[in-house]
N, C-alpha and C positions, 0 to 999 in steps of 0.2 A: 559611432555605435559600436557599442562592447564588440570584443571577438568573441566571446562565448554566444552572444547573442546575431552574432554575425555569421558565425558555424549554423548557429541551427534553423536561420532563416537560411541557409542557400540548399540547408539537407531538404527541405521540404517546397524547392523550385526544381531543383535539377531531376531529372530522369529519376525512372528508379536503379537502374545499373551502374550509373554515378553515383547515383546514395550511400548504396553497398558498397561499393569501389570506397567510399570513404567512407563508410567505416570499419572495414576491413584496414584502411591505413591507420586510421587514426588510434585503435586497439593494439598493432605491431606498434605503435610510436609508443604508445603505455604501455606495454610491456618492456619494451628494452628500457624502458626510462620509471619504472613501476616502482624505485624506491627514493627516485625524489616528487613521488603522487601524494596525493597528503587525504588520509583516511578519512571519513568519515564523519561528525558529532554526533549527526544520528539519520536514524530511518524510518522512512515510514512503512511501516508495514498491512497496512490495508483498514478496511477489508476491503474489499475488492465491489464495486460500486458506494463507494462513501461517501464518495466524493472527494478522493485522494489525486482525483487531477488536478481539479482548482485548487485544490490543499499547494500539490507539486506548481502548479503557473509561479503562485503567490510568492513561494519560495525561492522561483527559481529567477524570479522579479526584487530578491531580497537586496542590497548591493553588499553587504558581509559573507555573502554562501553561495558560494558552488555547487553546481549539479552537476552530473553525470556526465564527460565531452559524448557521449557517443550518444545515449537514451535514456528515457525515464527511470529506471531501475537498471538492474543488473541480473537479476534474477537467481548470483551468487548460491544462497543459505537455501534457495530450495531444489531447485533442478537443475543450476551449476555446476554445483560442487565439485561435480568433479576438475573443476578448470585450476590451475595453478593461482597460491596467493599473487601473486605480481598477473598474472591477467587480471584478478578483482580490483587488483591497484589502478593496473593502466586506467581505468574507465575511470579514474576521475583528474581531476586540473593540478600541476606541477603547484610544491609549494611555493613557488618565486611568482603565482599569480597573484598572491592577494597583495600585495604589495601595490599590483597594478591596477586594482582597485580604488582603493579608497583608504586611507586610514582605522587603522583602526585590528581587531579579530574577526580571522577570518575563519568559515567553517565549509567544510563539505557534505554532504549528503545523500542521497540516495532514495527512489520511494518502488519501491517492489509489492506489488501487491498481495501476493500466495505465500509471505512471510508468515503474516499469520494465524493460517492455516496450514502448512508443512507440515506436520510433529517433529521435525528432528532441527526446524531452522533458527530454533529460539536457544538450543547446546550449542547450534554452531556459533551460530551468532557470537554470545557468552565466551563462547573459547576463544576468536579470531579478533571479538570488537571488546574485550574486557570492560571498555570504561563509555559503551557509546548506548546512549540511547533512543530509547524509539519510539513513534507516535502510530497511535492506531484511531482508526476511526471507525463509530460507528454508529449504523442506522435503524430505525424501525424495518424488522429482520426480513417483516412480511410484504414491505416495500422492498426488501432487499435484492430476495429471491423472485420478487416476480422482474426485476430488473437488471437483474443477473439472468435469469433465461432469456429475457429476451436479447438481452446482449449479443448472449452465445448462440441466438436462433443469427443475425445479426454478420456477424463473422461463422455461421454455417458451420459450427460445431454440435449444435442438438439442431434436431429434427421433429421431437415430439411437444405437443401444446403444454400449458403451464400444465395443466391438469397432473395429464401424464408421467410429466415428465419429476413433478416429485414425488407418485407415487410406485415411478419404476427408481426413487434416487436409492432406497435402500439393496436392493440388487444389486444395482448399477455400481454400488460405490461397495458392496461387502467383502470387508480383508484388504481396501487396498490400505487401508491407514499400518494396517497391522505391516504389511512388506515393505511398506515406504519405513517400515522401522529396522524389520529387518537385513534388507541388499539397499542400502545407500546408493546405490546408484540407477535403482530402478525410478522410473516417472510414470507415472500414474493417470492417463488424463480422463478419468471419471473422476479421482478426487478433485482432478482441478478444476474442470469446466460442468459438470454437476450434478454438486455437492450444494445444489439452491437450501436447504433447508439447517445442513450441518457450519456451514461460511458462517451461518447465519447465530449460531447457538455461541456466540462471543465469551462467556466467562470463562467456559474449559480452554478454549485459546491462550487469551489474555495471562489464567491462570498459569502457560508454560512460562512466558516468558515472565512475571512478577519471582519465579521461582528461582529461574536462570540469571535473570537480573536486578533484582530486587522493585520492589514497589513504587520507589524513589525514580526509577527509570522509565518507567512504561507512562507515559501521555497517553491519554483516553480525551480523546476529544467527537463530541454526541451529535452529531450531521445536525439534529435538526435546532440545538440551540446557537450551533455555528453560524447557519446561513439565516437564520434570523439577527444575530449581527455578527457580520462579519468581521470587519476592521477588529473592530473590540476583540473580538474572541481571536483571534489571528494575534491582536498582540499581547493576549494573554500568554500563549503557549509560548511565543518567544521568548517574551521572561523565564515561563518554564523551562525550557530548553538552552535559556544564559547567552543567550545570543541578542546582538545589536537591534533593541525595534526599532520595527521601521513603519512607518502606517500607507499603507498603498492607499488611491484615491478614492478606488471604487475596487466590486468584487465581482467578477465574473464566473460566472456557473460553466463547467465547461464539463462535456457528456453528460449533459443533462437528456431523456428521450422519452418518446413518450409513452402510457402501454394501455393493454387494453383493460378495460372497469373488470374487478370481482363480484361476485354475487356473495354476499351476508352473508350466510350460509361457510360457501369455502371458507373466509375471511374469518370468521370465529374458532374452525378448525384450527386452519394456523398459530391463532392466537392462542388457541390453546396449546398447539405445541409447546408454543414456544415461550408462556409462562414462567416455569420452574427454571429456563434459562435464561428471564430475562429478571426475577427475581433475585439470582446467581449474580447479577452483574447488577443488579440492586447495591445487594452486599457488597461486593468488589468495588464499585465506586463512590459508599456511602449514599449515594442519593439514588431517585428514581430517572430511571434517561429519559429523555422527552415524550418519547411513544406513550409509554405509559401513565404520565402526570396530565396529559393535552384529555390520554383521553380518558383517568376518573379511575385506573383503574388500582 
């Protein structure tokens, strides 16, 4: 079993206290050897509840890709930017690990789902990783909002039902994005956990990354099209990222969850809200996203 696989298998089987000690030890070792660590070639930046965990798991199985040593993502470019660059580098594998995997180019990556939505992440990434590529997954924003709401409820971060949470969103998040921009040390619970509609307004978020990195380094994956043909779509993404192509035998969908039904009137209201944002996304992508073409809108 490869060392990286063994490490994460053990982490899932050990008691929580032992796992936390293991994490601290790994990060301490990472900081101490930061200059010898391999910075990421690409980042999976979101969106939340759009298949990022499934994509991360696929990428982590790729024989030429190295995931972070401790967790799925670092959160450095959103709420973790107060840490040092050595802290960030310390999350990644040593450069010497590449030869231990197999001949050919090796790339590091991470997946932090809040990067896409955080207003400062794009400029921070462009400044610190000037050659990096980013991958953003997008999904029917109505279904994304419902999935995110259920996710926050399960985590204990949401007490309102879906309709109430959507109605409360504007008040809960009022001024939070501006405060994040003005105070780089500020962390916003509401912005991160209660922006159900705003996080599905993809074009505005993607525009920040296009402006910071250039369109050629921003890769957008349509959730509907990806899961309709996951192996071939995964191969397409690898080619776009310039990494060696590897075809998995099958693709398992991770973190899928059932949601209560949504009545037609509420769905129509949400579709109307997202319509201009979906049109802006169509302009950015040069094609309609799957949820619009399937609905015939």
